[in-house]
C-alpha positions, -999 to 999 in steps of 0.1 A, spaced: -22 -112 -416 -8 -76 -420 29 -72 -425 41 -45 -401 62 -40 -370 55 -17 -342 61 -6 -306 32 -6 -281 28 28 -264 -6 24 -248 -33 -2 -242 -71 -2 -238 -84 -31 -217 -113 -35 -241 -121 -19 -275 -123 19 -272 -122 31 -308 -151 44 -329 -179 23 -342 -171 34 -377 -135 21 -373 -148 -12 -360 -174 -17 -387 -148 -9 -414 -131 -42 -406 -144 -71 -427 -167 -92 -406 -147 -124 -413 -116 -110 -397 -132 -85 -372 -118 -91 -337 -140 -94 -306 -143 -62 -286 -138 -78 -252 -100 -81 -253 -71 -56 -250 -64 -33 -279 -30 -18 -283 -18 15 -297 14 10 -317 39 32 -335 39 10 -366 59 7 -398 59 -13 -429 79 -12 -461 60 19 -474 53 41 -444 51 48 -406 18 52 -389 -2 47 -356 -20 14 -355 -48 1 -332 -45 -37 -329 -64 -63 -309 -44 -87 -287 -54 -117 -308 -36 -101 -338 -3 -93 -321 28 -115 -326 61 -110 -309 88 -96 -331 119 -117 -325 142 -97 -348 155 -75 -319 158 -47 -344 146 -12 -334 115 2 -351 121 32 -373 92 55 -366 95 93 -364 75 95 -331 98 70 -312 120 97 -297 89 117 -284 76 87 -264 107 67 -255 141 76 -241 161 48 -257 163 12 -269 183 -15 -252 180 -53 -250 151 -54 -274 130 -30 -253 121 7 -254 121 28 -223 89 49 -220 95 86 -211 84 93 -175 58 119 -185 39 92 -205 37 66 -177 4 62 -159 
């Protein structure tokens, strides 16, 4: 539905954002709260940003191309075989 790519860097087992954020999503496309929501370093043709995306709205990126986001190097140590390696201090 939304044309962007991203790298997951954290997950909430269920919705954990603000009520205002949730209500801003049009009701017809608003995801259910009782599913994982992912924090992504995201990019589209115009910009880079942090996205909060429900599991139902994620699709695997089969391009095997790295994401060009300015925060990548702060969270990850490298990119190999289509995967990013999370820095040790960010693991929990």
